[in-house]
Each structure stands twice: as structure tokens, then as C-alpha cells.
C-alpha positions in Angstrom: 12.3 13.9 -12.7 9.8 12.1 -10.3 11.5 10.2 -8.0 10.7 7.8 -4.9 12.2 8.2 -1.1 12.3 6.1 1.4 9.6 6.7 4.3 11.4 7.3 7.7 11.0 10.1 10.2 13.3 12.5 8.2 11.3 12.5 5.5 7.7 11.7 7.0 7.1 15.8 7.1 6.8 15.5 3.6 4.4 13.3 3.5 0.4 13.9 3.6 -0.4 15.7 6.9 -2.6 12.8 7.7 0.1 10.2 8.2 2.2 12.7 10.1 0.6 11.8 14.0 -1.1 8.6 13.0 -0.1 5.7 15.0 -3.7 3.5 14.1 -1.5 0.4 12.5 1.4 0.8 15.1 -1.1 0.6 18.2 -3.6 -1.7 19.0 -7.9 -0.8 20.3 -7.2 1.4 23.4 -3.8 1.7 23.7 -1.4 4.7 22.2 2.0 4.5 21.0 4.6 7.2 20.9 5.4 7.5 17.2 8.4 8.8 17.9 9.8 5.9 19.8 8.2 3.5 17.4 9.8 5.4 14.2 13.2 5.3 16.2 13.1 1.7 17.1 11.7 0.8 13.4 14.7 2.3 11.6 16.9 0.7 14.0 16.1 -2.3 12.6 14.6 -2.3 9.8 15.4 0.8 8.2 12.9 3.0 5.9 9.3 1.8 6.8 7.6 2.7 3.3 7.9 5.3 0.6 7.6 9.0 -0.6 6.5 9.7 -4.5 7.7 13.3 -5.5 6.9 14.8 -8.8 9.5 17.2 -10.8 8.9 20.1 -8.3 9.2 18.1 -5.5 5.5 18.1 -4.6 4.2 14.7 -2.8 2.1 12.5 -5.3 1.7 9.6 -2.9 3.0 8.1 0.0 2.9 4.0 1.2 3.5 2.4 4.4 5.1 -1.0 5.0 7.3 -3.1 7.5 7.5 -6.5 8.9 4.2 -7.5 9.9 5.2 -7.9 13.9 5.5 -3.9 13.7 1.4 -3.4 13.1 -0.4 -5.1 15.6 -3.5 -3.4 14.6 -3.7 -5.8 11.7 -3.8 -9.0 14.5 -7.4 -7.3 15.0 -8.4 -7.3 11.3 -11.3 -9.4 9.6 -9.2 -12.1 7.4 -6.0 -11.2 9.8 -3.2 -11.7 11.4 -0.7 -11.5 8.8 2.1 -14.0 8.4 5.1 -13.8 11.0 7.6 -13.7 7.6 6.0 -11.1 5.9 6.5 -7.5 5.0 3.1 -6.1 5.4 1.6 -3.2 3.4 -0.8 -0.7 5.5 -1.6 1.6 3.7 -1.3 4.1 0.6 -2.6 7.7 -0.1 -2.3 9.7 -3.0 -2.7 13.0 -3.6 -3.5 13.6 -7.0 -6.1 11.2 -9.0 -4.6 12.3 -12.3 -1.3 10.3 -11.8 -3.2 6.7 -11.6 0.4 5.3 -12.1 1.8 6.3 -8.3 0.1 3.6 -6.7 1.4 0.9 -9.1 5.0 2.4 -8.6 4.5 2.4 -4.8 3.6 -1.5 -4.6 6.6 -2.1 -7.3 9.0 -0.4 -4.9 7.8 -2.3 -2.1 8.2 -5.4 -3.8 11.5 -4.6 -4.9 12.2 -3.2 -1.2 10.9 -6.0 0.6 12.4 -8.6 -1.7 16.0 -7.0 -1.7 15.5 -7.0 2.4 14.9 -10.9 2.2 11.4 -11.0 3.0 9.8 -14.3 1.9 6.2 -12.7 1.0 4.6 -9.4 1.0 1.2 -9.2 2.4 -1.7 -6.8 2.3 -5.2 -6.8 3.2 -7.7 -6.6 0.0 -11.5 -6.3 -0.6 -13.9 -7.7 -3.5 -15.4 -5.1 -5.0 -18.2 -5.1 -7.2 -17.6 -4.2 -10.8 -20.1 -1.0 -10.2 -18.3 0.0 -7.5 -16.6 3.8 -8.5 -12.8 4.4 -8.4 -13.3 7.0 -5.6 -14.4 4.5 -3.6 -12.0 1.9 -4.6 -8.5 3.8 -4.4 -9.7 7.2 -2.5 -12.0 6.5 0.6 -10.2 3.4 1.9 -6.5 3.7 2.4 -5.7 0.6 3.9 -7.2 -1.9 2.2 -6.9 -2.5 -1.6 -8.9 -3.9 -4.6 -8.5 -7.5 -4.6 -8.2 -7.1 -8.6 -5.6 -4.6 -8.7 -3.6 -7.1 -6.3 -3.8 -10.1 -8.4 -2.6 -8.1 -11.1 1.1 -8.1 -9.5 0.2 -11.5 -8.6 -1.1 -11.6 -5.1 -3.3 -15.1 -3.9 -5.6 -15.3 -1.4 -4.2 -16.5 2.3 -7.5 -16.3 4.3 -11.2 -14.7 3.7 -13.4 -13.5 5.8 -16.6 -11.8 4.3 -15.5 -9.2 1.1 -11.9 -8.5 3.1 -9.3 -11.1 2.3 -5.3 -11.3 3.4 -3.4 -12.0 0.2 0.1 -12.6 0.0 2.5 -12.7 -3.1 5.4 -14.8 -2.1 8.9 -13.4 -3.3 11.2 -16.4 -3.2 12.6 -16.7 -6.5 10.5 -13.8 -8.0 11.7 -12.5 -11.3 11.7 -8.6 -11.9 7.7 -7.7 -13.3 7.8 -8.5 -17.1 6.7 -6.0 -19.2 3.3 -7.7 -20.0 2.1 -7.7 -16.4 3.6 -4.1 -15.9 1.3 -3.0 -18.6 -1.7 -5.3 -17.5 -1.5 -3.5 -14.0 -1.0 0.0 -15.4 -4.3 -0.2 -17.3 -6.1 -1.7 -14.8 -5.0 1.4 -12.2 -5.6 4.0 -15.4 -9.3 2.3 -16.1 -10.3 2.7 -12.5 -9.1 6.3 -12.3 -11.1 7.8 -15.5 -13.5 10.0 -14.6 -17.4 8.3 -14.6 -19.2 9.5 -18.0 -21.6 12.5 -17.5 -25.0 12.0 -17.2 -27.0 12.9 -20.3 -29.3 15.7 -20.6 -33.1 15.0 -21.5 
């Protein structure tokens, strides 16, 4: 049975290896951060700072990092930033198996529920307006820290501000009801279609 666990210092070793030492979001340009100290302080104040998604055999299918926006100073330097002080910010998501597109959907639904349960007013993420011709690889695999604008819109995110093709998107959590089945199916359809392999070129 697949399951999602909180991303913590204890579960970090099971997350994709690229996440183990990365402190890009936790630092500012030209400054380094001790990740162990950051983890200890974050877990004391906030708890788990993301999620890890496992399959039946305990293999990792994906992970997501998020938390109060002030935990991620780098966000203030990005186009369309900074994030709002009252928001939980989704900073990055990493998928290990393109054949399981619903993992991204599940990670976002978990982040929405976790942020709401912890009393956050909103969930925010950086978004990019891709053209319709852009490949699914570019949209979901090349960039781990910025998400397709249309994908976020299906969850109810709206644009806070925009700079070029980059946006800060926000989902208000106050009074948010659980995602209805119709919207859940639409989101899954967007993800599934995005991950479909490109048609094979025809032979002359």
C-alpha cells in the first residue's frame, strides 16, 4: 500500500539523494546554511517540513518540501517574490517515476491538508506559464522548484504577482472545503495527460 510520510531529519535519508544536502532554498546568494541546524530548528517550531511518497515496496516515488515562507530566504530573491508572510510555501517537488503521474497530485493535496491543519492562511508556490507546445519533461521534470501555472490553477491557486513568465501563485485556505471529486478528477487528468509519452515520429 502506498503511503506518505512527513519529511524530517529521520526520513530525509530515504528521500531522493539530491535532497540530502541541498540548502538552496534555506540560504541566500553567497551564504551557506548548516542543514542539520536548520532541520532541528524547523522541526521544533513547525514539525515535518514536507512529505515523502513511498510505494508498496517502500521505494520512494517522490518528495516535496514546504513550510512557513520565512524558512526559505531564497524565495525573496526570485522573480515575482517574495512569498507572503502568512503562507506556507511549496519550494520543490521531486518525482522518481514518470509512470506514476498521480504522485505530484497526491503531494500537493497532502501539502494543502497539512498547511490547513496547522492553521496556515494560504499555500503558495512559484509558477511558470508554459506554452502548450512545451514537453511534459520540461514541465514536470526539468524544473523541480517551479510548477506549471495551469496545473496549480486546477487546485484553485490564483496569481499574486507576475514577472515575465514567472508567477507567485496562492491558494487561500480559510474556509477551504475538501477537494471535491470533480476537481480531483480534473487535476488527475491534467497530470496524466502531461506525462503521456510524445507520439513516435512516423517513418517515411
